[in-house]
Legacy VTK file of the C-alpha trace (Angstrom):
# vtk DataFile Version 3.0
C-alpha trace
ASCII
DATASET POLYDATA
POINTS 253 float
25.482 -3.010 0.694
26.530 -1.756 4.311
26.505 -3.411 7.698
22.976 -3.847 8.981
22.476 -1.066 11.852
21.052 -2.555 15.356
17.086 -1.624 15.541
14.945 -0.597 18.386
11.277 -1.148 18.194
9.084 0.824 20.207
5.307 0.663 20.960
3.176 2.414 23.643
0.224 0.508 25.117
-2.654 0.499 27.220
-4.608 -2.921 27.614
-3.265 -4.617 24.674
-3.000 -7.859 25.880
-5.099 -9.564 23.490
-2.650 -8.566 20.697
1.109 -8.548 22.258
2.139 -11.975 22.095
1.897 -12.188 18.217
3.039 -8.820 18.091
6.049 -9.257 19.907
6.839 -12.429 18.132
6.999 -10.685 14.714
9.580 -8.262 16.076
12.242 -11.361 16.584
14.678 -9.663 14.138
15.109 -6.226 16.067
17.958 -5.875 18.791
15.795 -4.275 21.561
12.033 -3.760 22.117
10.641 -0.601 24.248
7.200 -0.741 25.823
5.944 2.272 27.065
2.726 1.676 29.209
0.207 3.632 30.243
-0.622 1.536 33.456
-2.487 -1.196 31.683
-5.124 -3.003 33.972
-5.128 -6.241 31.966
-2.056 -8.465 31.454
0.067 -6.389 29.046
3.020 -5.864 31.306
3.366 -9.142 32.442
3.004 -10.540 28.918
5.506 -8.266 27.862
7.763 -8.842 30.941
8.586 -12.067 29.878
10.562 -11.594 26.815
13.958 -11.236 26.874
14.380 -8.321 24.597
11.695 -6.197 26.020
12.201 -2.937 28.559
8.933 -1.630 29.985
8.331 1.678 31.035
5.371 2.988 32.764
4.080 6.615 32.426
0.675 8.190 32.926
-0.617 8.813 29.696
-0.976 12.751 28.892
-1.216 12.942 25.250
0.323 10.779 22.203
2.979 12.806 21.030
4.477 13.059 24.491
4.267 9.474 25.189
5.896 8.789 21.652
8.749 11.231 22.276
9.180 9.651 25.579
9.449 6.249 24.324
12.019 7.559 21.622
14.196 8.911 24.497
14.549 5.566 25.712
15.747 3.886 22.690
19.557 2.651 22.700
19.588 2.440 19.118
19.658 5.103 16.322
17.038 3.215 14.156
13.802 3.018 15.028
10.451 0.754 14.292
7.461 2.281 15.959
4.309 0.526 15.232
1.063 0.147 17.194
0.273 -3.243 18.504
-2.988 -3.398 16.236
-0.538 -3.329 13.105
1.000 -6.298 11.798
4.765 -7.044 10.881
4.345 -9.554 8.251
7.663 -11.472 6.913
7.676 -9.334 3.785
7.675 -6.072 5.602
10.458 -7.691 7.810
12.491 -8.619 4.588
12.407 -5.171 3.417
13.134 -3.300 6.486
16.404 -5.225 6.570
17.286 -4.938 2.944
16.349 -0.905 3.221
18.695 -0.475 6.332
21.684 -1.857 4.836
21.948 0.860 2.722
19.485 3.302 3.827
18.798 6.613 0.961
16.495 8.355 3.586
16.011 9.219 7.644
12.608 8.137 7.617
9.941 5.620 5.673
6.603 5.554 4.732
4.321 2.387 5.263
1.107 2.150 3.676
-1.514 0.699 6.036
-4.441 -1.900 5.038
-7.105 -1.398 7.287
-9.444 -4.292 8.449
-13.009 -3.510 10.161
-15.508 -5.810 11.255
-13.454 -8.659 9.799
-13.673 -7.107 6.174
-10.579 -5.515 4.156
-11.593 -1.880 3.684
-10.420 -0.792 -0.103
-11.852 2.572 0.094
-13.712 4.807 2.676
-10.503 7.145 2.449
-8.036 4.664 3.837
-6.622 3.737 0.419
-4.038 6.654 0.937
-3.240 5.600 4.560
0.501 6.485 4.720
2.380 7.018 8.245
6.074 6.629 9.258
7.146 3.680 10.692
10.726 3.304 10.519
12.867 6.372 11.200
16.320 7.465 12.498
15.789 9.017 15.720
18.485 11.767 15.609
16.406 13.601 13.076
12.974 13.018 14.110
10.415 13.949 16.773
6.371 13.966 17.156
5.306 17.346 16.567
3.240 17.833 19.541
-0.232 17.191 18.906
-2.376 15.604 21.552
-3.721 13.250 19.007
-3.200 12.319 15.309
0.201 13.119 15.868
2.758 13.267 13.046
6.303 12.897 13.046
8.472 16.017 11.824
11.355 14.791 9.926
14.589 16.758 9.285
15.573 15.250 6.333
14.641 12.907 3.297
11.923 10.687 3.371
11.043 7.556 1.168
8.180 5.083 0.874
8.568 1.319 1.324
6.746 -0.888 -1.164
5.029 -3.679 1.646
1.653 -2.585 2.727
0.948 -3.912 6.509
-2.183 -5.059 7.835
-4.124 -2.538 10.663
-6.511 -4.542 12.570
-7.993 -1.505 14.841
-11.129 -3.104 15.223
-11.563 -5.769 18.168
-15.320 -4.577 18.926
-17.945 -2.420 18.307
-17.743 -1.199 21.841
-13.555 -0.970 21.934
-13.659 1.224 18.237
-16.190 3.890 19.704
-14.430 4.021 23.052
-11.151 4.836 21.265
-12.670 7.318 19.036
-14.021 8.756 22.329
-10.433 8.879 23.567
-9.393 10.565 20.491
-12.290 13.097 20.301
-11.567 14.377 24.097
-7.816 15.061 23.162
-8.870 16.632 19.789
-11.233 18.762 21.723
-8.574 19.684 24.147
-6.328 20.551 21.253
-8.874 22.903 19.709
-9.657 24.846 22.943
-5.989 25.547 23.840
-5.550 27.045 20.607
-8.552 29.174 21.031
-11.031 27.587 18.659
-14.560 28.218 19.268
-17.591 25.407 18.785
-20.631 26.774 17.521
-24.136 25.177 16.594
-23.319 24.524 12.963
-20.397 22.584 13.813
-22.642 20.103 15.336
-24.578 19.403 12.296
-22.519 20.592 9.200
-19.158 19.029 10.279
-20.620 15.563 10.799
-23.016 15.879 7.776
-19.561 17.060 5.518
-17.526 13.881 7.300
-20.440 11.331 6.277
-20.833 12.239 2.783
-17.194 13.368 2.087
-16.174 9.578 3.296
-19.149 7.846 1.891
-19.320 9.157 -1.499
-16.108 11.470 -2.292
-13.653 8.756 -1.037
-15.696 5.892 -2.038
-16.793 4.394 1.152
-19.970 3.172 -0.467
-17.907 0.664 -2.541
-16.959 -0.862 0.750
-20.697 -2.367 1.383
-22.111 -2.101 4.756
-19.156 -1.648 6.577
-18.180 1.377 4.409
-21.575 2.928 5.648
-20.830 2.372 9.399
-17.593 3.754 9.157
-18.776 6.862 7.756
-21.449 6.953 10.460
-19.285 6.300 13.441
-16.753 8.766 12.046
-19.384 11.349 11.541
-20.794 10.970 15.064
-17.209 11.152 16.123
-16.769 14.729 14.573
-20.049 15.821 16.592
-18.816 14.426 19.713
-15.589 16.193 19.191
-17.389 19.634 18.921
-19.674 18.824 21.636
-16.899 18.175 24.246
-15.083 21.409 23.033
-18.536 23.213 23.429
-18.337 21.777 27.223
-14.861 22.944 27.648
-15.760 26.621 26.752
-18.533 26.563 28.888
-16.211 25.079 32.184
-18.170 21.820 32.253
-15.746 19.422 31.101
LINES 1 254
253 0 1 2 3 4 5 6 7 8 9 10 11 12 13 14 15 16 17 18 19 20 21 22 23 24 25 26 27 28 29 30 31 32 33 34 35 36 37 38 39 40 41 42 43 44 45 46 47 48 49 50 51 52 53 54 55 56 57 58 59 60 61 62 63 64 65 66 67 68 69 70 71 72 73 74 75 76 77 78 79 80 81 82 83 84 85 86 87 88 89 90 91 92 93 94 95 96 97 98 99 100 101 102 103 104 105 106 107 108 109 110 111 112 113 114 115 116 117 118 119 120 121 122 123 124 125 126 127 128 129 130 131 132 133 134 135 136 137 138 139 140 141 142 143 144 145 146 147 148 149 150 151 152 153 154 155 156 157 158 159 160 161 162 163 164 165 166 167 168 169 170 171 172 173 174 175 176 177 178 179 180 181 182 183 184 185 186 187 188 189 190 191 192 193 194 195 196 197 198 199 200 201 202 203 204 205 206 207 208 209 210 211 212 213 214 215 216 217 218 219 220 221 222 223 224 225 226 227 228 229 230 231 232 233 234 235 236 237 238 239 240 241 242 243 244 245 246 247 248 249 250 251 252
């Protein structure tokens, strides 16, 4: 086993005051924490500024890839932990990270997330295969430029960590739907820039497909009423995305 390399933890924030205290405490094993904030209007900046390991940068949000790549550019150390503040870094995950980094066999590591929605652990609904890269070497990785649902492009070997991490994306119904609306606006812009066209059938066929795919094919029905609500919300989210794209086409947004 080799010597443990130094670690930089990164996060991008916008009005995350409710979750930040515990999130920062769970990162006590890293060597520095870099926060890129999109000019939060709550107590986010005041909270993170109190922590000695934290450096805060404020940047106007344009899209997720740009914001995350900017955060990577501010990291002092090569190994990066890049988490969202609504993801929980458990003691078990911490120990696995420290063990892996003493003798890394890959340059990027996938982590499986466990979604909690409306207070319930979601076992199905398409989230049973929710793998995301959260640990990587910055010299070989960069986000792909997508405005939303960005992915990390990795030049080298990847591996999977064993520990599953909790993902508490749901604060309230209003917060969750507002978050989806922000994503939809970015997705519509991305489709528009790619020259995609929205037609009437997108407004009813694609939402219907999304609902039945998530609720039946991806077994959301087994998640009870929460699975039904998730499928319904995400179907409406698809409708919203193509409605926004149609408005962009008409120069109305």
